[in-house]
N, C-alpha and C positions, 0 to 999 in steps of 0.2 A: 802636897807641899814639892816644890820643883828642888831635885838636887843639883846644884850648881858644879859639882864636882864632875857630875857625867855630861855636862853640856859642853859641845864641841864647837866653837866659833866658827872653826874651819868647815864644818858640816854643810853640804848643799846637797839637797835632795835630788834623787837620781831623774826625776821629770827636768829639772834646771840643767844637770850636768850633761845631758842628753840632747840640747837644743842643737841644732844643726847649725853651723858656721857659714854654709853655702847653700845656694836656693836650690841646687841640684839633690841636696839631701834631704829637703823639707819634703815631708810627706802629705798627700793628700791634696785638696784643692785646685784639683787640674782645670776644673772650669774657669778660674782666673789666674792660673799660675801654669797651664800648659805652653807647650812651645808656640811662640809668637803672639801669645797672648798681649794686650796691651799694658797689661801690669807688669807681666814678666819683662817687657822690653823695657820699660820705664825704671824698674828696679836695675836690670844690668847696665843700663844707659846712665844710670844715677840721675834720672830726670824724675826730680820729687814733686808731689803735690799731697794737698792735705786731703784724708781720707776716713772714712769710718768703716770699721770691721765687725760687721753683724752676724753673731753666729753663736750655736752652743758652747758651754764651757768644753775646755781641752780640745778645741780645733785649730789651735795655734795660732791666736790672734797677736799675742805677746811676742812669741817667736818672729812672725813676720815682719812686725815693727822693727825687731831688732835687726833683722837680715837687711831689711831697706836702709837703715842708719848705716850698717856696714858697710852695703855695697855704695852709698853716696858719701862716705867718710864723712858722717854728719854726727854731731853731737846726740848723744840719747838722753834725753831727760825723762822720768817716768813718774806720773803722780797717781793715786787711787783715789778716786772720786767718794769711795766710801771714808778716808782718812784725811782729805786734803780741803782746804777751804780759799778763800779769795788770797789771803796772805801767802799761800803755799804757790799760787798761780802766778803772783807778782816776782816772788822769788826766783821762778822758774823764769820768767821773761827777762829776769836782770842778767841771769846764767848765760841767756842765749845771746843777749846783747852783747856780753864781755867777750862769749867767744867767739862771735863775729868779729868784734874790734881786734882782736889779738891774732886769730887764725883766717879771717875771712871765709868760714865755713859755718854751713845751715846748721840750726838744730832741729831735731824732731822732737816734738814735745808729746809723748805718749799717755793717754789718759785712759786706764782701766775702768770698766764700770761706769762709762761716762754718764750715762742714763740717770745715775744717781744726784748729778750735780742739778740743782735747781735753776731756773730761768735766768737769774740775775749770775750765778758761777757760768753758766754757758757763754752768756753776752759777755763776761770778761776777758775771753779768748778773741774775739770779733776782731778787734781793730788790729791785732797783732799777726792774725792770719792774713789781715788784710794789706798791711805794710810790709809782710815778709820777714817779720822777726822771727818766725816759729814755722815750721810744717806741721802741722795738727794731726795727729792720728789717736781716734778714739776707738775704744773697743766697748761691745756692750751686746748682753743676750737679749735684750729687748728691742722690740721693734723700733727703729729710730724714726719712723712717722708718727708715732704715738708720743715718744719719749725726749726726742730732742727738739729745739727750737728750729724754727723755718730758716733763720737767719744763719744759725750754723750748718744745718743741712746744705743749704745753697752754697755754701763755700767749699765742699766736702764731695769727693766721690765716694758713694758707698757700695761697699763690696761685701758680698753675702758669703759666709765661709759656711761650709757643711758639715755633717758628723763624719768623723774618719772611719772608711770601709774597715772591716774587720781584718780583710788580708792586709791592708797597711799597716793597722795594729801589730798583727802577727810579725811582719818584718821589723818595725820599730822594737818590740820586745826581742826579737833575735838580735839584733844589732847591740842592744843594751846588754844583753847575755854575753856577748863575743867579743865586747870593746873592752881591753884592757887598761885604756887610758881614762876614760870618764864611766865606764860602764861598771859590770859586776863579773868580769871574766877572771879578776885576780881573786875572787872568794872561792872558785872551783866549785861551783855549785852545779848539779846536775837537775834538769828538769825536762820531761818529756815533752815532746811536739806538741800532743793533744792536750798537755795541760796550757801551754802558751795560747794555744787556740781557745781554750775556755776562758781564759783571762781576758782574751779580747772580745770574747762573745758578751763577757758579763760587763765589759766597760761600757757597752753600749754607745760607742762612737767617741768616746771621752780619751784622748791619748795620754791625758795627765793622769786620770785614774787610772789606767792600765798599768802604768809605769809605776804609781805609787804601791797597785795591788803586787806586782813583780818584786817591787824593793821589801816588802814587808813578807812577803812569802818567802825570799831567799835568805832573811834575818832568821826564820823559823826552820828552815831546813833541817831536816834529821840525820844523823849521823848512822847510816846503812852498812856496815862492814869495812868502816874506815872510810865511806863516799858520803859527802854531803849531798841529801835528795831532796827536793820539793814533792811532797805527797800529793796525791789528790784531796785528801783529808785537810791538808793545809791550805790548799786554794781553797777548798768549801769555806772553811772557817773564815779566810781572810775575806772573801766576797761576801759571807753571809748577809741577809738582808740589805743588798743592795738595791736602792731604788732606783728604777728606770727613769729616764729623763721625761718629766710631766710638766713639773713648774705651773701648778695650778695658779691660775690668773693671768697668766703670759702667753706668750704666742703658741708654744706647744700645745697648752690645754685648749685654746679655741680652734687650732688647726685641726686636732683630733676630733671634738666634737663636731667639726665640720665635715671632716671625711666620714663619720659615723652618718650624720644627717644625710649627705649626698650619697652614700650607699644606699640608704635606705629608698630615697627620692629615686636613684637609678635602678631600683629592683633587684640589687645585688647582696641576697641574705650573707652570703659568705664574707663579704668585705665588712659589711654592716656588722656583722658579729665579732669579727677579727679587731674593728676599731674599738668596740664597747669593750673588750676583752684587754685591749692594749690600755685604755684609760683605766680599767680596774686593776690592772698590774701595776700601772704607775701612781696608784694611790687615789685615784679620784673616789668621791662620795657616791656610791649608787644611786643615793636620792636624787642627787643632781641629773644623772643619767636617766633616770626614770622620769623626772620632770621633762627633760627635753624630748623623751620619747612620747609623752603625752603631745607635746605641741606639735612633733612630727605626724602624730596621728589625725590632728585638725588640719595642718597646713598642707600636707602631701596626699592625704588619703580620703579626708573629708566625708562627705556624703556618698561617695563610689563604694565606700565599706565601712558604715558606722560603725561595725563590730570592733573596728581595730581600735578606736577612742575607748571603748569600755574595756577590751583586753589591755591597754596602757594603763588606766587607771586600777583594774586588777593588779597587774603586776606590780605597781606601786605599792597598793594597799599589801599584796603578799610579801614583798620585801620588808616593810615596816612590822609585819607581825612576826616573820620569822627571821629576819636578818640575814647577816653573811655567815657562810658563804650560800646558804641554801635559796636564800630569796634573790641571789643574781641570777639563778635560773629561769626565775618567771620573767625577770626583765629581758633577758636572752630570749626567750620564748615570743615576747610582744615585738622585739626588734626583728625576727625572722618573719613573722606575721606580716608586721608592716611592710616589709621589704618586698614580701610576695604579694600583698593586695593590688587591687587595680588602684591606680593613682588619679586623683583628681586636687587642683588648687582652686576649684572654684569657689568655694566656701571661704578661704583665704583672701581671694582678689576681691570677693564681693566685700568681703568685711572692710578691706583697706579703701576701697572706693567709696564705701558708704562713709568712711570715718571722713574721709577727705571733704566730701558734700557736706558732713554734720558739723565740721569747724567752718566751711565756708559761708554756711547758710545761717550760722548763729543762732538767732533768736526767732526763727520764722516760726509763725503761729501755727497750732494744731487747728485743723481745720474744724467748725463747729460741728458737724455731724458726728465726728467720732471722740467730741470731748466729753468728759467725764461729768457727770450731773447728778449729784449725790443728793444736792438741796434743792429746796422749791426755787430760789434765788437763781441759782443755775440754770434750772429747766426754764425759768421765765426769759433769762438771757439769752435762750436759744440752745444751748448746750445739749448736744444728742438730738437735735430736732432732724427728722428725715432720716436718722440712722436705720440702715438696714440689716437685721439681725441674721446673719448668715444660715443659722440653723433653720430659719424659717423659708430660706429660699431653694430652689430645684438643685438636688443635687449637693447641698448645703454650701452654695457659692453663690454669692451676691455679683452676678457679671455686671462690669461697667461700672461699679463701686470705685470711688477715689479715696485714697489714703494717705498721700503723700502733701505737704503744704502746698496751696494752691499756686503760688509761684513759681514751684519747682516743676510743676507738671510731673509725667510719670517717667519713674526710673527703672531701668533693668541694670541690678548688680550681680546677683546671682545666674550665671550662665552654665549650666550643668555640662558636663564633658560625657561624651558616647563611650564610657566604661562603666562595669559595674552598676550598682544600685540606681547611680545617677542616669542611665538611660532610661529608667522607668521616670523618675521624677521628670527627666527633660520632656518626655512624652505628656506628662499631666499638664505640666505648665504651659507647654505649646496648645492644649484642649482649652485651658481656662483662658488664653491670650484670645484664642479665636472667639471664645462665647463673649469676652469684651468688647470686641470689633463690632459683633452683632449688636 
């Protein structure tokens, strides 16, 4: 139950109080806000345009939008796509019109979590962006290409914001500790530099999370000989069970599994193992990783080393038998083996090409000589006539026999590479094709 007597309506979280008011105090995002960068010049000159900020939580999307409004002397209106609807959008548009009529100044409409708006809600902004009623700034943690309408994207410039470097977060935390007006200096709390660095590391690129950790830690500071000190135990308790940025089903999830797959394909066992551990540390179900490892074994190793597929299946089964964390080692073993194994995508490419032909040829009939003939009627109709039983032929191979539909002719899908076991497979297929020609 909330105690209303302890609620302070004037309270603002440290992360909100420490928002920079000037562009030069904004930390991170040098790739878009460095000296002479287009966005930097646009902000400094008050040249507005609609934009999308795409990046992880705590990377300064809202702060940057507010800074843009300050520099352009624009009205700043904010909506949350989680809480707002079309009615709220209309109310914001009315405020923007009134503000322009009275002050002849623009309005920036900032929409947080814009990807949570459905298509009709996103479309509601279009005419007002088009006629200049608002400058639209949307913030999203999801890939705009998948989550936002093309019509909205075409009217906005997309900027990608990156996780904040640990060094910048340390600087930001230090500023918060020494700022007497908005920060924590007035509390007189002492915290060792290595503990500030520890908070920055655990925050995992999220500036807001780092400031929240620091604020809670200072509230729990212990009185040691008359001095308030934040200890290592306090930091560990405050940051305990903090999940890494992973976002199952989102871009970070697919980026990391992509990094794992491509590291195996690139024969780098160390990087492959690192990305696997990153995913597990972030909360990924090891069974998902095991399934992908099985796919990698077929797609990228294939018949160059068929043992890779068996080892991947064994690792999956081992995990299901013994669980975490013991079973994760077996998956890691399979990842290392596959990364070191000879590579071939010949089976994968053959499968894809054959599947394309199967879709295009549709109902092409099975040649009579290789049809099934289990009944007298089928035999009388010619099913199986002139079929050559390979085991009765020399070397168990019916040279010159055809197996494709008559209209297709002979196709070659599988083209082994000269690596691993496929060297031997290639030699055998070449010998058989020579026999066919004879």
